[in-house]
N, C-alpha and C positions, 0 to 999 in steps of 0.2 A: 504493499500500500505505500510505505514511504520510499518510493523507489530513487528519488533524489535527495534523499535527506544527508547521506554521506556526503554527496558533493557540497551541498550547502553548509555542513560543518568544515569541510576543508576550505571553503571561500572564507568563512568566519576566523578560523584559525591563520589562514594569509593575511587577511585586512588588520588582524589584531596584532600580527607580528611585525607589519611592516609599514602601517599607516596610523601615526597617532592622532587619537581622536581630536575633534575642533575644539571642544571645551578645554581639553588639556592645553592644546596650542595656544589657545588663547590666555591661558593662565600663565604660561611661559612668555608670552609677549608682554604681559603687563609686568612681568618682571624683568625683563630687558629694558623696557622704558624707564624703570626705577634704577637699575643698577648703572655704575658709570662704567662705560665701555672700555675706558683706558686701564681699569684694574684687571687683576687675575681672574675674577669672579665674572667681569665683563667678557673677558676673553673666552672664558669657558662657556657662557651662555651662547656667544657667537658661534662657537664649533658646535654646539648641542643644536643649534637653528639650523645650521648647515647640514648636520648629520640627519636630521628628521628629513630634510627634503631629499637627500641622497637615497634614503632607505625607501621613502615613496616611490622616488621615480625608478629604482632599480629592482623594486618589489623584492627587498632583501630583508633581514630583521633589523629592526631598529637598533637594539642591542644583542649582542651574541650571547647573553645569559637569556634564553627565552623561558627561563622559570619553570615553574610549578604549575601545570595546566590545571586550573579551577572551572569546572562548569556548574552553573546553576540551570537548572532544566526544570520549566513548568509545562505539562502536558494536560491535555483533555483526558478525562475517563475513558478508559479503553484502547489508548495508545499503547504498543507494545514496548516497554521501556528496555526490555531485555535485548530486542534488536536493535533499538537505538543505541543501544551501550556498544553493541559490535560495531555499528556504522561510525561510532566515535573513534574507536580504537582502531578502525581502518584509515580513517581519515587523517589521524595523527601519524599513524606508520607512513602516509603518503607525504605527508608535509614535512616529516624528517627526513625522509630519502631525497626530497628535493630541496633540502637546504634552508625551508623555511621555519624550521625548529632545529634547535641543536639538541643531540641525545643526552637526556637529563637524568634519565632514571639509573639509579646506581643501587646495587645490592648492598644493605647495609652490614653485613656480615663479612662479604667477600671483597667488597669493593668493586665488583664487576659491574661493568656499564650494559644494560641490555640492548642498547644500539638502536633502539625504536621509540623510546620514551614510555614505554608500557612496562609493567611489573606491578607487584603486590603495594597497593596504595597509590599507584600513579597511572593514569591521570585521577584528579578528584572529581567525582560527579555526584552532584546533588540534586535528586529527582523530586519534585512535590506535584500531585496533582491539582487542578483547579478547574473552574466552571467556565471558563472562556473554551472558545473553538478551535484555537491555533495553539502551536506550540512556541515558548518564550525560550529561548537559548541564550546566555551570557557566559562570557570566557574572561577570564582575568589571567595574563601572564605575569607572576610577580617572581622578579630572580632572587637568587640566593644571597645577593649583597644586602638589598635593603630587608629581605625576610629574616636575615640575621639581626638586625635592629629592631624588629619587634619586641616588645617588652611587656611585662603584666606586673601590677603593683597589688598587692594585698593590704589594704588598709585597717587599722593605722600603720604607718611606716615612716621611717628616717629618710629623708633625702637630702643628698650632697647639695650643699648650699642654700636648702630651702626648708631645712629643719624638718620639723614634725609635719606628716599629711594626715589630718584627722579624717574621719567618717563622713564628710560633708563638703559641700561644694567647693570650699576653699581648698580641702585635700585634694579633689579631683584635679581642679585646675594646676596645683601644683606638680600632680603625677603628669600631666599632658606637657607642660612646659619641661620636665625633666626628661620625658621622652624624646623631646625634640633636641634637647642639648646633648643627651648622651650618644645619639647618632652620629653626631659632628658630620664629618664628610664622607664617612664610610658607608652610607646608604645611597650615596649619590645625590646628595642634594644640589639644588632645592627640590624638595619632596612633598608628599600628600600624606595625611595619615587619616585612619580611620581608628575612632574609639568607641569601644564597648565598655558601658558602665553597668555593673552588676553580672548576673547569671553565674554559672561556676566556671571553673578553670577552663574548660572546654568551649563551652556555649560562649563565655566571655570574648574568647579570642574570634571565635566564628562570627560573632555580632560585629565586632571591630573590621573584619575583612568585609562583612556585607556592605558596610558603609562605604567601600572604596567602589561599589558599584553605582553608586548615585552620581548625578552630574556635578560637575565644579561649581556651578552658578546656581545651584537650587537652594531654596531656603527651608531650614527645618520647620516644620509644623509645629513643635513643641517650643513654644518660647523661651524656655529656660536653656534648652539645647542651642538654640539658634544664638542666644546670646553668648553660650561659652564658646560655640564654633569662632563668632566675631572675637570675642576676646582673646583666644589662643592665637588667631591670625595676626592681631596688633603686638601681643607681646612676645610671640616667638621671633619675628622679626627684627626685634630690639637686641637679639643675642649675639648678633654679629658674626655668625657662623658662615654664612654666605654659600654660595655655588662650590660645590667640591669640597667645601671646608676651607676655602680660600680667605674666609672673610668678606664683609660684603652686606648689602642692604637686604637680599633675598635668600631666606632660609627654609622658609615653609609657602607653599604655593595652594594648599587647599586644607582644610580639616572639616571632617564629617562625624559626627557624633550621635550614636543611640544609645538607648537604655533598656534595660530588661530586670524583672524582678529577680531578687536573689534570697538566698538562706539568710536567716537573721544573724548566723554566726559568720557568714562569708560576705566579704565586700572587695569585690576586683574591679580595678581599671585596666582594661586592656588595650593596648596601641599596635597596631599594624601600621607600620611604615611602609611607604612606597615610594619608589626613586622618582625622578622627573620623567622617567620613559614608562609613563603611567599606561600601560597597555591594557586595555579593556575594551570590549565591543559585545553588541549583541544583536540577535535579529529576532523578528517576528516570522515564523515558518508554518506555511500550509500544513494542516494536519492529515491532509489526505493525499496530497502531491510530495510533500518534502521540500517543495521550492521556498526560496527567500520571499516574503512578502515586502518587507522593509527593514532598514538597519535601525537600532534602537538608540544610537549614539550618533552625533552628528559627525559626516565623515571629515577628516583632515584635509582632504583635498580642497574642501571649500574654504579652508582659513589659512591665509598666507602666513609664513613665519617673518617676523623681524628680523632685519640682518643686522642691526645696529642698536644700541641703547643710547643714553645720554652722554655726553661728551664732557661734563662740567666735572668740576671736583667737590660736588657738593655734598658728598656723602657725611652720614653721622655717625657712623661706626668707624672707631678708630683703627681697627684692623685693616682697612682698606688704604690706610696711608702708605703707599708704597714707593720705592724708588724706582727710578725708570729702568725696566727690565733690558738686559742685554741677550741677543741672540748668537748663539755659538753653535757651529756645526762641529759634530764628533763623528770621526770615521771608526769604525770597528775593525780590529780591535784598539782599545781605549788604553792611552797612556796613564800612569798615576799622575804625571805632570799636569795633564790636560783636566784631570779631575780636580786635582788641588787648586786649579785657577778658578773653578767655579764656585758660586754663592747662591744661598737661597734665593728664588726670584729669577734667575736666569732661566731663559727659554732655550732648551738645547733640541737642536735638530739632528736626528740620527742618520748616518748613511752607513751601509754595510750589512753585516749578518747580524741578527739577533737571535734570541733561542727563548721559546716559552717554556715556562714551568709553574705547575700550579701544587697542591696539596701531596698529590702521590709522588712527584718528581722529588720536591724537597725532602719527604722522608726516606726515599731510596737514597738520594746522593750523602746522607748523613753517614751512611756505612758502606758505600760503593763508590767506585770512579765513575766519573762521567763518560759517556761515549764519543765526546768531542772536547776539543781543548776549550777551557773557559777562562783561561789566563786573559785580562782584559776584555772580557766578554761582558755583554750585556743580556741581562734575563729579563724577560717581560711576563708578568703574572697575566696571563690570558688563556683562557678556554674558547678556541675560535670555533667558528662553524665553518666545516670543511666540505667540499664535494670533490668527488674524483672522477674523470673522464679518462678517455684514450690519451690525452695530453698529459694526463697526470694531476695532481692535486691543485685545488683553488682555495683560495681564501674567500668567504662569502660574508663574514663578519668577525670583527678582531678588536673588541673593545677590551681596557683592563677589568681584571677583577680585584676584590678587597684584599689588600695586601696582608692586614694584621694577622691573618690566619697563619701566614708563615713566620710570624715574630719567633717562635720556638726554635727556628731551624736557621733563619737567614744570616745572623751573624757568623755563625760557624760555618755556613756555605761559603760567604765571601771569603773569608780567611783560608779556607781548605783549597779553593780553586783559583783564587786571584780576580774574582769578578768586580768590576769596577762600576757597573751601573746596574741598579734595579729599577724597573718600571712597575706602576701599579697604580691603585687609587687609594685614597683614603689615609696614607701615610702609616708608618710604623713605629714600634715603640723604642724605648731605652736601649736595649740590647742590639738593635740593629744600628741605631745611631752612634753608640761607641764602637761597633765594628767598622762603621763607614769612616769615622775618624781615625781610628788605629791603622787601618789597611789602605785607605785612600779610594773612597767610594761615594757615591751620590744616589739619593732615592730620586727619580722623576716620577712626579704625578701627572699621569694623561687623564683624560676627561672621561670620567665614568660613562658607559652607554653609548659613546661615540664609535659604533661599531663598524659603520660604513665609512666614516671619515678616516680611521685608520687602515681600514682594509685597502681602502685606496692607495695608501702609503706601502703597502707589501707588492714589492714586484714579480716577486719569485719565491716558490718553496723549494728550499735546496735539498731536503731529506726531512726524515721524522724518526723518531726512536720511542720504543716503549708504547707501541699502538695497543699493546694489552692491557694498559691503563683506560684506554677508551679515548676517543677523539679529544674530547676537552683537557684530559689530563695527561696526553702524550707530549713529548718533547718535541716541537716543531721548530725546525732551522729557516729562518725568514730572512729573505734579502728585502732590505727597505731603504726607502730614498725620502726623504721630506719627514720624517716620522717625529713630529714635534710634541715635547712634554716641558713640565717646568720644574725645576729644581726645588724641592721642598725640604728636603733633609741633606745639608752638604758635608764635606769631610773635615769640616772646622766646628762641628759640635751644634750646629744651627738647626733647628726644625721649626719651620712654619705652623705644623700641626700643634706642637707643642704651644706655640705662642697663641694660636687662634683658640685652643680648648681653655688656654689659662685665662685669656681675655673674656671670652663667653661665660666661663664660670664666675668671674668677677659680675658680668651683667646680670646672670641669672640670681647671685646673691642680692645684687642691689635691688632687684624686684621684690625680694621677702621684705626689704624695708619700705618701699615705697607703695607697693600694691596689695600684698597679702595681711591677712589681719594679725 
């Protein structure tokens, strides 16, 4: 009966992965108008804008981390949900094979990648019957970087910089602002949050994620929650975290809050953090034919992206007071002398070979030799989307992953192999900073989610090792030209991330005195 349903789900997956919705684009445009284009945050937003257009034009993933596929499906009574699930699985397999999705389903015990985004628990599909005569299918692609910055609070609790958060509206406000603060740039800010107040530990997070299906510009029908959403937007953007955690005016682009009843003994505030690459779409589908009748969110194709923001120096956040950036070209392999000449804030443009490496590779290299010489090398924290044909491997999307996961390994690996530069997003910790200073290295922050922008800089795939780890975790050897990133941790002990976090912590604490009871 639903002979075209599988094709409709495939179209939904492609649209969600490659074309950012209109309401999200407008929110980003508003951010670009506010942000000073001459700052690091302004540069990041400009890159994001360009990447969105490239993804739409090339029908390729906006971000290489196509995330956990989560479907919410409403069906009329009598529709065969078992068959619909089979169709959804088949559509996912096709989209993965064609490079619209990255294979992201990994066995939690063995680490083996299923290769097709299917496996126990993946994808997530919520079915619910309703009395309408059509099918409503909604999909969100929420990547691991922002998923890792989700957070849940059990009230009452003590919060860094804010003190006690009690079981009242004031305590809820503190939790939400703390959730934005703790994400820093690791969740690819500027971001969006969904908040669930109440429920139990499981339904609280589910309620928070459900809020992300609301449109950015809607108005909460519950007056108290509407006021709380506006309050959060106003004060979160006073924290000075900014795009990518570079400091700046725009930290949060949207906030949606829902509430549910709870047990007397439990009071949870759950926050689902979503990056700027806010990929969700939906469709009304004919319950007889399975054809799409209309899209549920405005098409991104109808909203042009701004190409630049303001160019004055009227920022109020002191984290954006920046010296003029230098632009330096680095040819790999890189010498220690070249690295020692770099400072935080420099824009580095890389030419030559670099090597991808994520969690599996870092763990492996702690106890084994590298298959290639890494002395003077550049390691890129990236799990690309790759396709292979008769001509060989091709990079379809290649933005950075969150680097902090590699903090237990990175310093030791820099020392062991003589690595000169590490590229990722969100910064790293004190152990890595000390290794950069001791051995002569830098951390380069690429623009999170800009998967098409960076894929264009990759001119050739020179080879690959450890395919047994799966495509995202394999060690890809990539020839690049014009690959730009910003020095945010240098060989002299300086860290932009440390500075922004300290400044935002001070701003958070000042809100306690000025705003909270």
